[in-house]
C-alpha positions in Angstrom: -12.4 9.2 -10.5 -12.6 12.4 -13.1 -10.3 14.7 -10.0 -8.1 11.9 -9.3 -7.3 10.4 -12.2 -9.2 12.7 -15.1 -11.3 10.6 -16.4 -14.7 9.9 -15.8 -16.2 6.6 -15.5 -20.0 5.3 -15.0 -21.7 3.4 -12.1 -22.2 0.7 -14.8 -19.0 0.9 -15.8 -17.4 -0.1 -12.3 -20.0 -2.6 -11.8 -18.8 -4.4 -15.1 -15.6 -4.1 -14.2 -16.6 -5.8 -10.8 -18.4 -8.4 -12.4 -16.0 -9.3 -14.8 -13.0 -10.1 -11.8 -16.0 -11.7 -9.1 -15.1 -14.9 -9.6 -11.2 -14.4 -9.9 -11.3 -12.7 -6.2 -13.5 -15.5 -4.9 -11.3 -18.4 -5.9 -8.0 -16.0 -4.6 -10.2 -15.8 -1.3 -10.9 -19.5 -1.3 -7.1 -20.1 -1.9 -5.1 -22.5 1.0 -2.7 -20.5 2.9 0.5 -21.0 3.3 2.0 -22.0 6.5 4.3 -19.6 7.1 4.7 -15.8 5.8 7.8 -13.9 6.3 7.2 -10.2 7.5 9.3 -7.1 7.3 9.0 -4.0 9.3 10.8 -1.0 9.2 11.1 1.8 11.5 12.7 5.3 11.2 12.0 8.3 13.6 11.8 11.6 11.0 12.7 14.5 12.1 12.8 18.2 10.7 16.4 19.7 11.3 17.3 23.5 10.1 21.1 23.3 8.9 22.5 25.8 7.2 19.3 27.8 6.7 17.7 24.8 5.5 15.2 22.4 7.0 15.2 18.9 6.1 14.2 15.6 7.0 16.5 13.4 8.8 15.8 9.6 9.5 17.3 8.4 12.7 17.1 5.4 14.8 16.1 2.8 12.0 15.6 -0.3 13.2 14.6 -3.7 10.9 12.9 -6.6 12.5 11.7 -10.0 10.4 9.0 -11.8 11.9 9.0 -15.9 10.6 
């Protein structure tokens, strides 16, 4: 945590935060699920091209699929 976020936290602090939210997590895990969830997939092929002495990424062949 210190390296990633520039702050240090103790194992006890992590445990106290986890304990504080555990009831909410358990309730969320036990919620009734919706009969249907929409899902959108985006797909693109990223290629590097050299143009006028510069290398840049180019997206091509993009697709969008929707599942319901």
